[in-house]
C-alpha positions as CSV (number, residue, x, y, z in Angstrom):
1,M,-14.4,10.6,-3.1
2,A,-14.2,10.9,0.8
3,K,-11.4,13.0,2.2
4,S,-10.4,10.9,5.1
5,K,-10.0,7.6,5.8
6,P,-13.1,5.7,6.1
7,K,-13.6,3.4,9.2
8,S,-14.6,0.2,8.9
9,R,-16.5,-1.9,11.3
10,E,-15.7,-3.0,14.5
11,S,-13.2,-6.3,14.5
12,I,-15.4,-9.5,13.8
13,S,-15.8,-12.4,16.7
14,G,-14.0,-15.4,16.2
15,K,-17.3,-17.4,15.5
16,R,-18.8,-14.9,13.2
17,Y,-15.6,-14.9,11.2
18,R,-15.3,-18.4,10.5
19,E,-18.9,-18.7,9.9
20,E,-18.6,-16.2,7.1
21,L,-15.5,-17.4,5.9
22,Y,-17.0,-21.2,5.5
23,E,-19.9,-19.6,3.4
24,L,-17.6,-17.8,1.2
25,Q,-15.2,-20.9,0.9
26,V,-18.3,-22.8,-0.3
27,E,-19.2,-20.2,-3.0
28,L,-15.3,-20.4,-4.0
29,V,-15.8,-24.3,-5.0
30,K,-18.7,-23.2,-7.0
31,L,-16.7,-20.5,-8.6
32,Q,-13.8,-23.3,-9.5
33,R,-16.4,-25.3,-10.8
34,E,-17.3,-22.6,-13.3
35,I,-13.5,-22.1,-14.3
36,I,-13.2,-25.7,-14.9
37,A,-16.0,-26.5,-16.8
38,N,-15.4,-23.4,-19.3
39,G,-11.7,-23.6,-19.5
40,L,-11.5,-20.3,-17.9
41,K,-7.7,-19.1,-17.0
42,V,-7.8,-16.8,-14.1
43,L,-4.6,-15.1,-12.5
44,V,-4.9,-12.8,-9.1
45,L,-1.8,-11.1,-7.9
46,F,-1.1,-9.9,-4.4
47,E,1.3,-7.2,-3.7
48,G,1.9,-5.3,-0.3
49,R,4.3,-4.3,2.0
50,D,5.9,-6.9,4.3
51,G,3.7,-8.3,6.7
52,A,0.5,-6.8,5.1
53,G,-1.3,-10.3,5.1
54,K,-0.6,-12.0,1.8
55,D,0.1,-15.2,2.8
56,G,-3.5,-15.2,5.1
57,V,-5.6,-14.0,2.2
58,I,-4.2,-16.9,-0.2
59,K,-3.9,-19.8,2.2
60,R,-8.1,-19.0,2.8
61,I,-8.5,-18.8,-1.1
62,T,-7.1,-22.0,-1.5
63,A,-7.9,-24.1,1.5
64,H,-10.5,-25.9,0.0
65,L,-10.0,-25.7,-3.7
66,S,-8.8,-28.8,-5.8
67,P,-4.9,-28.6,-6.1
68,R,-5.1,-30.1,-9.4
69,E,-6.6,-26.7,-11.1
70,T,-5.1,-24.1,-8.1
71,R,-1.8,-23.0,-8.0
72,I,0.5,-20.6,-6.1
73,V,3.3,-19.0,-7.0
74,A,6.0,-17.4,-5.0
75,L,9.2,-17.1,-6.4
76,G,11.9,-16.3,-4.6
77,K,15.8,-14.4,-5.8
78,P,16.2,-15.0,-9.8
79,S,18.9,-17.0,-10.5
80,D,22.2,-15.6,-12.2
81,R,20.6,-17.1,-15.5
82,Q,17.3,-15.6,-14.5
83,Q,19.0,-12.2,-14.2
84,T,20.1,-12.3,-17.8
85,E,16.5,-13.3,-19.1
86,W,14.0,-10.8,-19.9
87,Y,12.4,-9.8,-17.0
88,F,9.1,-11.2,-17.4
89,Q,10.3,-14.4,-18.6
90,R,10.3,-16.6,-15.4
91,Y,6.7,-15.1,-14.7
92,T,5.3,-16.0,-17.9
93,E,6.0,-19.8,-17.7
94,H,3.8,-19.7,-14.3
95,L,0.9,-18.4,-16.2
96,P,-2.3,-20.2,-15.9
97,A,-3.6,-22.8,-18.2
98,A,-7.4,-23.3,-19.1
99,Q,-9.4,-24.7,-16.2
100,E,-6.6,-22.9,-13.9
101,L,-6.8,-20.3,-10.9
102,V,-3.5,-19.1,-10.5
103,L,-2.7,-16.6,-7.4
104,F,1.0,-14.6,-7.3
105,N,2.0,-13.9,-3.8
106,R,4.2,-11.3,-5.0
107,S,4.7,-10.9,-8.8
108,W,6.4,-9.1,-11.7
109,Y,6.0,-6.1,-9.3
110,N,8.9,-6.6,-7.5
111,R,10.6,-4.7,-10.0
112,A,8.2,-1.6,-8.8
113,G,9.1,-2.3,-5.0
114,V,11.6,-3.9,-3.2
115,E,14.0,-4.0,-6.1
116,R,13.0,-0.1,-7.1
117,V,13.9,0.3,-3.0
118,M,16.8,-1.7,-2.6
119,G,18.4,-0.6,-5.4
120,F,18.6,-4.1,-6.9
121,C,17.5,-2.9,-10.1
122,T,19.2,0.1,-12.5
123,D,16.7,3.5,-13.4
124,D,17.2,2.2,-16.7
125,E,15.7,-1.6,-16.1
126,Y,12.9,0.1,-13.9
127,E,11.5,2.4,-16.8
128,R,11.6,0.0,-18.9
129,F,9.5,-2.4,-16.2
130,M,7.3,0.6,-15.9
131,H,6.8,1.2,-19.8
132,S,6.2,-2.2,-20.7
133,V,4.0,-3.7,-17.6
134,P,0.9,-2.1,-19.0
135,M,1.7,-3.4,-22.5
136,Y,2.2,-7.5,-20.9
137,E,-1.0,-7.1,-19.0
138,D,-2.7,-6.3,-22.2
139,M,-1.3,-9.0,-23.9
140,L,-2.4,-11.6,-21.0
141,I,-5.6,-10.4,-20.8
142,G,-6.0,-10.5,-25.0
143,S,-5.2,-14.2,-24.8
144,G,-8.2,-14.9,-22.6
145,I,-6.6,-14.3,-18.8
146,V,-8.8,-13.2,-16.2
147,L,-6.4,-10.7,-14.3
148,V,-6.9,-9.5,-10.7
149,K,-4.7,-7.3,-9.1
150,Y,-4.7,-6.6,-5.2
151,Y,-2.7,-4.2,-3.2
152,L,-2.6,-5.1,0.9
153,D,-2.4,-1.7,2.5
154,I,-1.3,-1.6,6.1
155,S,0.0,1.3,8.7
156,K,3.4,2.0,9.8
157,P,2.6,0.6,13.2
158,E,0.8,-2.1,12.4
159,Q,3.4,-3.4,10.1
160,K,6.1,-2.8,12.8
161,A,3.8,-4.7,15.1
162,R,3.3,-7.6,12.7
163,L,6.9,-7.9,11.8
164,A,7.9,-8.0,15.4
165,A,5.2,-10.8,16.2
166,R,6.6,-12.8,13.5
167,A,10.5,-12.6,14.6
168,R,9.1,-13.9,17.8
169,D,6.8,-16.7,16.6
170,P,8.8,-20.2,15.9
171,L,6.4,-21.2,13.3
172,K,7.5,-18.4,11.3
173,Q,10.5,-18.3,10.9
174,W,10.4,-19.1,7.5
175,K,8.9,-15.8,6.7
176,V,11.7,-13.9,7.9
177,S,14.1,-12.1,5.7
178,P,16.6,-9.7,5.7
179,I,14.3,-7.4,4.2
180,D,12.4,-7.3,7.2
181,H,14.8,-5.5,9.0
182,V,14.7,-2.5,7.1
183,A,11.1,-2.7,5.8
184,L,10.6,0.4,8.3
185,K,13.8,2.2,7.9
186,H,12.6,2.7,4.7
187,W,8.9,3.4,5.1
188,R,9.0,6.3,2.6
189,D,10.6,5.0,0.2
190,Y,8.1,2.1,0.0
191,S,5.2,4.5,0.1
192,R,6.9,6.8,-2.9
193,A,7.5,3.6,-5.2
194,R,4.0,2.1,-4.1
195,D,2.4,5.5,-5.2
196,E,4.5,5.7,-8.1
197,M,3.6,1.9,-9.6
198,L,-0.5,2.3,-8.5
199,A,-0.3,5.7,-10.8
200,R,1.4,4.4,-13.9
201,T,0.3,0.8,-13.7
202,H,-3.2,1.1,-13.3
203,S,-5.5,1.0,-16.0
204,L,-9.0,0.0,-17.2
205,R,-7.8,-3.3,-18.4
206,A,-6.2,-4.2,-15.7
207,P,-7.0,-1.7,-12.8
208,W,-5.7,-2.2,-9.0
209,N,-7.8,-2.8,-5.9
210,I,-6.6,-1.2,-2.9
211,V,-7.1,-3.6,0.2
212,C,-7.5,-1.9,3.7
213,A,-5.7,-4.5,5.3
214,G,-5.5,-3.2,9.2
215,D,-7.9,-5.9,10.6
216,K,-6.6,-9.2,8.8
217,K,-10.1,-11.2,9.3
218,I,-12.1,-8.5,7.7
219,A,-9.6,-8.0,4.9
220,R,-9.6,-12.0,4.0
221,L,-13.3,-11.7,3.9
222,N,-13.7,-9.0,1.7
223,V,-10.7,-10.1,-0.5
224,I,-12.6,-12.9,-1.4
225,R,-16.0,-11.4,-1.4
226,D,-14.6,-9.3,-4.5
227,L,-12.9,-12.1,-6.1
228,L,-16.4,-13.8,-6.1
229,T,-17.6,-11.1,-7.9
230,R,-15.2,-11.1,-10.8
231,I,-17.0,-14.5,-12.6
232,D,-20.5,-15.5,-12.7
233,Y,-21.4,-18.9,-11.8
234,P,-24.0,-20.7,-11.0
235,G,-25.9,-20.5,-7.6
236,K,-24.1,-18.0,-6.7
237,R,-25.5,-16.0,-3.2
238,V,-25.0,-12.7,-4.4
239,E,-26.5,-11.5,-1.1
240,I,-23.1,-12.7,0.6
241,V,-20.3,-11.9,-1.6
242,A,-20.9,-8.2,-2.2
243,P,-17.5,-6.6,-0.7
244,D,-17.6,-3.9,1.7
245,R,-15.9,-0.9,-0.5
246,A,-14.6,0.6,2.8
247,I,-12.1,-2.5,2.5
248,V,-11.7,-3.1,-0.9
249,T,-11.5,-0.2,-2.9
250,P,-10.8,0.3,-7.2
251,F,-8.1,2.5,-7.2
252,E,-8.1,5.9,-8.4
253,P,-5.3,8.6,-8.4
254,S,-7.4,10.6,-5.7
255,L,-6.9,7.8,-3.2
256,L,-3.3,8.7,-2.9
257,K,-3.9,11.9,-1.3
258,S,-7.3,11.4,0.3
259,G,-6.1,9.1,3.6
260,V,-7.3,5.8,2.4
261,I,-3.7,4.8,1.5
262,A,-1.4,4.8,4.3
263,P,0.9,7.6,3.7
């Protein structure tokens, strides 16, 4: 494993990006036909700091898929009732049934990230979660769910620039939250929480995949490529679906000290 952060290719042109995205979205339609034909249950989790690009990736994945068999789950703050429930309960009801592709824009890993950093859970609740989540995911996989986990990683200067642009954009005000205002202040706290989450919840059955998301367009294309490699389907154009492993990298503990993941 390299000891310094890998260099990606220069940012793609708009024309080339649109052409490659179209080709990959055609492949996603083929993939969905396979999911429907064989009754597959596919669950994709997207985690990352505020501004990492989760919305943009999900939007490009789902743009041309059937809305009947595709669901995006982006849960808000739990209600008073939900706070008394088993922690995984409100996520479990959104899991995919046969023929469905479900994408979580943040997931149960809120407990390992924002809840941990902002003090929204107790130490006991956090430890119970970290102990339980590998078993929970093992049960999901054992039930036939195809589980894919992505962590979108960006640098501190990139997050600062993206959050500032978000605040100025009148069309993105729905994204602005009080958490945005303290994200940079708690940068190191989030880094420590992220590192512990990755180290303790990565497994052979439910591995993490790190996405170097500093360039949104290149990140989107390579996440789609990586997702397309997860399931075989008829007519796959293998020559266009291989992801750049400098952009989407299978997690291993050495990445936490190699410079691949932003400190």
